[in-house]
GUROVO-829009 format. One line per field, with one value per residue (C-alpha): residue number from 0; residue in three letters; x, y, z. Coordinates in steps of 0.02 Angstrom, whole numbers, m for minus. Example, Ala and Ser with C-alpha at 12.3 -4.5 7.8 and 13.67 -1.06 7.14 Angstrom:
2
n = 0, 1
res = ALA, SER
u = 615, 684
v = m225, m53
w = 390, 357
//
This chain:
282
n = 0, 1, 2, 3, 4, 5, 6, 7, 8, 9, 10, 11, 12, 13, 14, 15, 16, 17, 18, 19, 20, 21, 22, 23, 24, 25, 26, 27, 28, 29, 30, 31, 32, 33, 34, 35, 36, 37, 38, 39, 40, 41, 42, 43, 44, 45, 46, 47, 48, 49, 50, 51, 52, 53, 54, 55, 56, 57, 58, 59, 60, 61, 62, 63, 64, 65, 66, 67, 68, 69, 70, 71, 72, 73, 74, 75, 76, 77, 78, 79, 80, 81, 82, 83, 84, 85, 86, 87, 88, 89, 90, 91, 92, 93, 94, 95, 96, 97, 98, 99, 100, 101, 102, 103, 104, 105, 106, 107, 108, 109, 110, 111, 112, 113, 114, 115, 116, 117, 118, 119, 120, 121, 122, 123, 124, 125, 126, 127, 128, 129, 130, 131, 132, 133, 134, 135, 136, 137, 138, 139, 140, 141, 142, 143, 144, 145, 146, 147, 148, 149, 150, 151, 152, 153, 154, 155, 156, 157, 158, 159, 160, 161, 162, 163, 164, 165, 166, 167, 168, 169, 170, 171, 172, 173, 174, 175, 176, 177, 178, 179, 180, 181, 182, 183, 184, 185, 186, 187, 188, 189, 190, 191, 192, 193, 194, 195, 196, 197, 198, 199, 200, 201, 202, 203, 204, 205, 206, 207, 208, 209, 210, 211, 212, 213, 214, 215, 216, 217, 218, 219, 220, 221, 222, 223, 224, 225, 226, 227, 228, 229, 230, 231, 232, 233, 234, 235, 236, 237, 238, 239, 240, 241, 242, 243, 244, 245, 246, 247, 248, 249, 250, 251, 252, 253, 254, 255, 256, 257, 258, 259, 260, 261, 262, 263, 264, 265, 266, 267, 268, 269, 270, 271, 272, 273, 274, 275, 276, 277, 278, 279, 280, 281
res = MET, ALA, LEU, ALA, THR, ALA, MET, VAL, ALA, LEU, ALA, ALA, PHE, GLY, PHE, GLY, LEU, VAL, PRO, TYR, PHE, ALA, LYS, SER, LEU, LEU, ASP, ALA, GLY, MET, PRO, ALA, PRO, ALA, VAL, ALA, PHE, SER, ARG, TYR, VAL, VAL, THR, ALA, LEU, ALA, LEU, ALA, PRO, PHE, LEU, LYS, LEU, GLY, PRO, GLN, GLY, ARG, THR, THR, THR, GLY, TRP, GLY, MET, LEU, ALA, GLY, ALA, ALA, ILE, SER, ILE, GLY, TRP, MET, GLY, TYR, VAL, GLU, ALA, LEU, LYS, THR, VAL, PRO, VAL, ALA, VAL, ILE, GLY, VAL, LEU, TYR, MET, THR, TYR, PRO, VAL, PHE, THR, LEU, VAL, ILE, ALA, TRP, ALA, TRP, PHE, ARG, ASP, ARG, PRO, ALA, GLY, GLY, ALA, ILE, ALA, ALA, ALA, ALA, LEU, ILE, LEU, PHE, ALA, ALA, PHE, ILE, ALA, MET, SER, PRO, ALA, SER, VAL, ASP, ALA, ALA, VAL, ILE, PRO, VAL, MET, LEU, VAL, ALA, LEU, GLY, ALA, PRO, LEU, SER, PHE, GLY, PHE, ALA, ILE, ASN, ILE, LEU, THR, ASN, LYS, LEU, ILE, HIS, VAL, PRO, SER, LEU, SER, ARG, ILE, ALA, CYS, VAL, SER, LEU, GLY, ALA, ALA, LEU, GLY, LEU, MET, PRO, PHE, ILE, VAL, GLY, LEU, GLU, ILE, GLU, ARG, ALA, VAL, ALA, PRO, ALA, VAL, ALA, HIS, TRP, GLY, LEU, ILE, VAL, GLY, ILE, ALA, LEU, ALA, THR, ALA, LEU, VAL, PRO, GLN, LEU, LEU, TYR, THR, ILE, HIS, ALA, PRO, ARG, ILE, GLY, ALA, ALA, ARG, THR, ALA, MET, ALA, GLY, SER, VAL, GLU, LEU, PRO, THR, MET, PHE, LEU, ILE, GLY, TRP, LEU, CYS, PHE, GLY, GLU, SER, VAL, GLY, ALA, PRO, GLN, LEU, VAL, ALA, ALA, CYS, MET, VAL, LEU, ALA, ALA, ILE, VAL, ILE, THR, PRO, VAL, ARG, ARG, ILE
u = m731, m863, m862, m678, m661, m792, m689, m532, m610, m690, m503, m447, m598, m531, m357, m421, m508, m346, m343, m507, m457, m271, m317, m454, m333, m218, m352, m394, m198, m128, 52, 92, 193, 49, m77, 39, 60, m117, m143, m31, m20, m196, m153, 27, m56, m209, m97, 57, 4, 51, 230, 358, 491, 568, 749, 684, 574, 682, 769, 605, 529, 667, 645, 469, 488, 621, 494, 365, 483, 529, 337, 291, 441, 400, 209, 243, 286, 128, 21, 126, 83, m98, m100, m66, m79, m256, m300, m311, m137, m74, m171, m100, 82, 51, 3, 181, 240, 247, 386, 489, 454, 520, 679, 725, 683, 791, 943, 930, 863, 917, 723, 737, 552, 460, 422, 247, 297, 429, 284, 161, 298, 322, 139, 125, 290, 202, 44, 139, 223, 49, m11, 131, 130, 90, m75, m122, m45, 42, 237, 262, 198, 309, 436, 308, 250, 426, 432, 277, 367, 450, 270, 275, 464, 463, 304, 398, 545, 415, 343, 515, 537, 376, 399, 573, 623, 443, 364, 365, 291, 97, 0, m52, 132, 169, 46, 96, 293, 266, 134, 242, 389, 292, 239, 414, 498, 380, 424, 578, 465, 327, 446, 497, 319, 239, 107, m35, m19, m26, m151, m284, m339, m342, m452, m570, m579, m577, m685, m570, m434, m538, m573, m403, m344, m492, m569, m389, m267, m332, m491, m435, m272, m362, m487, m355, m238, m381, m459, m319, m237, m409, m422, m245, m130, m209, m393, m328, m228, m401, m502, m366, m375, m528, m419, m374, m548, m594, m461, m529, m704, m648, m561, m710, m852, m765, m648, m727, m575, m611, m537, m472, m440, m248, m304, m410, m296, m160, m285, m345, m154, m116, m272, m216, m48, m126, m214, m59, 61, 103, 66, 223, 175, 300
v = m980, m833, m796, m796, m679, m560, m548, m514, m365, m313, m318, m216, m93, m70, m46, 105, 191, 239, 403, 446, 420, 481, 640, 678, 653, 754, 894, 877, 928, 762, 744, 610, 501, 485, 448, 307, 239, 232, 122, m15, m8, m102, m247, m266, m275, m381, m510, m512, m682, m754, m688, m820, m772, m953, m1001, m1046, m890, m754, m739, m739, m626, m501, m497, m467, m329, m245, m259, m165, m30, 13, 14, 119, 243, 249, 268, 433, 512, 445, 530, 697, 705, 689, 858, 933, 803, 735, 562, 491, 543, 472, 313, 283, 322, 208, 69, 72, m42, m190, m115, m85, m265, m332, m223, m269, m461, m456, m361, m442, m622, m646, m674, m624, m562, m647, m543, m509, m447, m329, m273, m234, m135, m25, 2, 50, 166, 256, 264, 346, 462, 522, 541, 656, 759, 942, 908, 803, 899, 1076, 1056, 1124, 971, 848, 851, 794, 656, 603, 577, 482, 352, 286, 209, 89, 64, m2, m96, m183, m213, m306, m396, m485, m511, m593, m705, m751, m745, m778, m929, m1051, m930, m945, m810, m722, m721, m636, m512, m486, m465, m341, m237, m237, m188, m43, 10, 13, 96, 245, 258, 378, 496, 472, 518, 684, 744, 862, 763, 883, 879, 688, 652, 791, 744, 567, 605, 718, 605, 431, 374, 396, 329, 163, 178, 176, 47, m79, m33, m11, m135, m264, m317, m306, m397, m538, m555, m554, m673, m796, m800, m751, m927, m1006, m912, m905, m764, m717, m694, m613, m486, m459, m427, m327, m196, m132, m24, 96, 145, 147, 287, 373, 373, 435, 591, 628, 600, 651, 781, 854, 819, 807, 646, 712, 609, 595, 503, 389, 331, 303, 194, 107, 68, 0, m116, m182, m204, m309, m418, m444, m482, m679, m780, m850, m978, m999
w = m281, m318, m128, m108, m263, m190, m19, m113, m199, m38, 32, m114, m80, 101, 41, m77, 63, 135, 51, 127, 308, 292, 203, 321, 474, 394, 370, 549, 585, 623, 566, 439, 545, 671, 532, 474, 649, 695, 526, 593, 760, 800, 673, 767, 921, 880, 794, 909, 970, 806, 802, 787, 923, 937, 882, 721, 686, 747, 570, 472, 589, 572, 385, 408, 528, 405, 265, 381, 433, 259, 205, 342, 305, 119, 154, 252, 85, 12, 155, 136, m39, m12, 62, m110, m251, m306, m232, m425, m467, m307, m339, m507, m439, m284, m429, m491, m372, m493, m577, m410, m361, m532, m532, m351, m392, m543, m447, m273, m308, m500, m535, m716, m768, m917, m1068, m1011, m853, m934, m1055, m906, m812, m962, m975, m783, m812, m961, m855, m720, m845, m906, m720, m683, m849, m833, m916, m771, m627, m581, m608, m428, m357, m447, m323, m189, m306, m331, m131, m142, m253, m89, m59, m206, m195, m13, m61, m196, m76, 49, m88, m126, 72, 79, m68, m48, 134, 230, 107, 257, 376, 411, 338, 504, 573, 416, 446, 627, 595, 450, 550, 706, 597, 519, 690, 763, 601, 632, 832, 796, 698, 832, 973, 893, 875, 1003, 1109, 1081, 883, 874, 1010, 1011, 826, 863, 1027, 928, 769, 860, 719, 583, 692, 702, 517, 457, 576, 547, 375, 284, 363, 504, 410, 224, 265, 357, 199, 80, 167, 194, 28, m106, m88, m140, m290, m372, m408, m575, m509, m353, m461, m558, m405, m324, m459, m375, m265, m409, m450, m262, m252, m391, m319, m156, m234, m338, m199, m34, m86, m246, m353, m556, m635, m796, m958, m898, m760, m840, m964, m852, m744, m895, m923, m760, m745, m932, m853, m721, m844, m951, m800, m811, m642, m561, m417, m275
//
């Protein structure tokens, strides 16, 4: 169990590295849609053999691809926000996805949340309010942060699809269809880009492309998928909380961003919300 917990924490660390690779590619001149596409396309191609395309699997695969398309479009707002908003603030905003998950589950699937889940959601909302306060960031970037909320919103939507529509689909097949949906969802944006703007930074900074594809997507998703079921939802949530402090460290060490009291308070509230959220087994 200790090894499985460590592997889930390592996966969360990989997810937390996203701002480093994404912001570095943006600074190199790569457009946000191309950055997002480079993250998902390798996983989609690597796991394509696990897609369920038979008569019984088409519907569930379609739901997974819809979830992936939603994630990719929402994630573009996250990437765009990294241009002007501190990584720590973006990290706190991204961790609001449990709130959107609860709201969508309640509205769509009539899954009434327990009291502990509502309390946790209130904590997360308060943390987001602190992270977006004038004491934390310049008021001029608040509209950008609101766009960045598309990432946790789409992730909350995807979680509901995964837990209600894809529960009988093997884990690797779930990753495959979601990743393929993400890549295909970005194609209209990729087509509209100038080839030189999208390709030149990728060629010059191929190491970052490999990193964002493997270190933040394929490898951590495989680790998470294999080991999370072995330790249960509660321990998985605790180990997964490594993602947020990783984002803080990335902003501080790699981009020279200071982590102030508002960010630290907001982060503690998010982590506390993870601890008190009740486990629901499916």
